[in-house]
C-alpha positions in Angstrom: 200.2 162.1 134.6 199.4 163.2 138.1 197.1 161.1 140.3 194.2 163.0 141.8 194.2 162.4 145.5 190.5 163.3 145.7 189.5 160.2 143.6 189.1 156.7 145.0 188.0 153.4 143.3 185.1 151.5 144.7 184.5 147.9 144.0 181.3 146.1 145.0 179.8 142.7 144.5 176.1 142.5 143.5 173.7 140.0 142.1 174.2 139.1 138.4 170.6 140.2 137.5 171.4 143.7 138.8 174.7 143.9 137.0 173.0 142.7 133.8 170.4 145.5 134.1 173.1 148.2 134.8 175.1 147.0 131.8 172.0 147.0 129.5 171.1 150.5 130.5 174.7 151.8 130.1 175.0 150.1 126.7 171.8 151.7 125.6 173.4 155.1 126.3 176.7 154.0 124.7 178.7 154.6 127.9 180.7 152.4 130.2 178.8 150.7 133.1 181.1 152.5 135.6 180.2 155.8 134.1 176.5 155.0 134.2 176.8 154.0 137.9 178.6 157.2 138.6 175.9 159.3 136.9 173.0 157.7 138.8 174.8 157.7 142.1 175.7 161.4 141.7 172.1 162.3 140.8 170.8 160.4 143.8 173.3 162.0 146.2 172.5 165.5 144.7 168.8 164.9 145.3 169.2 164.7 149.0 166.7 161.8 149.1 167.2 159.1 151.8 167.0 155.4 151.3 165.1 153.3 153.9 167.1 150.1 154.4 165.4 147.1 155.9 166.4 143.5 156.4 164.5 141.1 154.2 
């Protein structure tokens, strides 16, 4: 099996509550959490919308 050089793995740490919500949403769609994250990130990037980041 060839490894695609255009693919990278991204690992992030986030609060448990956020992970639980992502897992719940992915489970409701019967897909892996990583697949769900990829879908929502792809849709956001495709939208061209910007996020406003501020310190809290």
